[in-house]
C-alpha positions as CSV (number, residue, x, y, z in Angstrom):
1,M,-0.1,0.1,-0.4
2,A,1.3,3.7,-1.1
3,A,2.0,6.2,2.0
4,L,2.2,9.3,2.3
5,E,5.0,10.5,4.4
6,P,7.0,10.5,1.3
7,F,4.3,13.1,-0.4
8,L,4.1,14.7,3.1
9,V,8.3,15.2,4.1
10,L,8.7,16.1,0.2
11,A,5.7,19.0,0.5
12,E,6.9,20.6,3.8
13,A,9.9,20.8,2.6
14,V,9.7,23.0,-0.4
15,S,6.9,24.8,1.9
16,E,9.8,25.7,4.0
17,G,12.2,27.0,1.1
18,R,14.4,23.8,2.1
19,L,14.1,22.7,-1.8
20,S,13.9,25.2,-4.4
21,A,10.4,24.9,-6.1
22,A,12.7,23.1,-9.6
23,E,14.7,20.8,-6.8
24,F,10.7,19.9,-5.4
25,S,9.9,19.5,-9.7
26,R,12.5,17.7,-9.9
27,V,12.3,14.8,-6.9
28,C,8.1,15.2,-7.2
29,L,7.3,14.3,-10.7
30,P,9.4,10.3,-10.7
31,L,8.5,9.8,-6.9
32,Y,4.4,10.6,-7.7
33,K,4.9,8.4,-11.8
34,Q,6.6,5.0,-9.9
35,Y,4.9,5.4,-6.2
36,G,3.2,2.0,-6.6
37,G,0.4,0.3,-4.6
38,P,-2.7,1.2,-3.6
39,Y,-3.5,4.8,-1.7
40,P,-5.2,3.8,2.6
41,S,-8.0,6.3,0.6
42,T,-9.3,8.5,-1.9
43,D,-8.1,11.5,0.3
44,H,-4.7,10.4,0.6
45,Y,-4.1,10.0,-3.7
46,Q,-5.8,13.1,-3.6
47,A,-3.2,14.8,-1.8
48,A,-0.7,13.4,-3.9
49,T,-2.4,13.6,-7.3
50,D,-2.4,17.7,-5.7
51,L,1.5,17.0,-4.9
52,F,2.2,15.3,-8.0
53,Y,0.7,18.5,-10.8
54,L,2.2,21.3,-8.6
55,A,4.9,19.7,-9.8
56,F,3.3,19.5,-13.1
57,D,2.7,23.1,-13.0
58,Y,5.6,24.3,-12.2
59,D,7.7,22.8,-14.2
60,A,6.2,23.3,-17.4
61,A,5.4,18.8,-18.7
62,G,8.3,18.4,-18.2
63,T,10.2,20.8,-19.8
64,G,12.9,22.8,-16.9
65,A,11.4,26.1,-17.1
66,S,8.3,27.3,-14.9
67,D,5.8,28.6,-16.9
68,L,2.2,28.4,-14.4
69,L,3.7,29.3,-11.4
70,D,6.8,30.2,-9.8
71,G,8.0,29.7,-6.2
72,D,6.7,31.9,-4.0
73,Q,3.2,29.7,-5.8
74,V,4.6,26.2,-5.6
75,R,5.5,27.1,-1.5
76,A,2.4,28.4,-0.4
77,K,0.5,25.5,-2.0
78,A,2.6,22.8,-1.0
79,A,2.2,24.4,2.1
80,E,-1.6,24.2,2.2
81,I,-1.0,20.9,0.6
82,A,1.3,19.9,3.4
83,E,-1.1,20.5,5.9
84,R,-4.0,18.4,4.2
85,M,-1.7,15.7,4.5
86,R,-0.8,15.9,8.2
87,L,-4.9,15.7,9.0
88,L,-4.9,12.7,6.7
89,L,-1.6,11.4,8.8
90,R,-3.3,11.9,11.9
């Protein structure tokens, strides 16, 4: 079964500025794509998927150039997703 914790660590790291938006995107996209197993609930899956799409939107579909979001927007949205994840893991 897929766990949410690796995604939470990643969301917290970018929201706290320990990872840049570009570094976050480089880690999050392959992590999500290669992560196996079903999630414990639909809410867990949705939180991980929302984080993936945040990274995808920043990365401009794999071109390496930011497109839809800037770094501050990524940090703010990652903080929101991290909070949802923390609530799910209680």
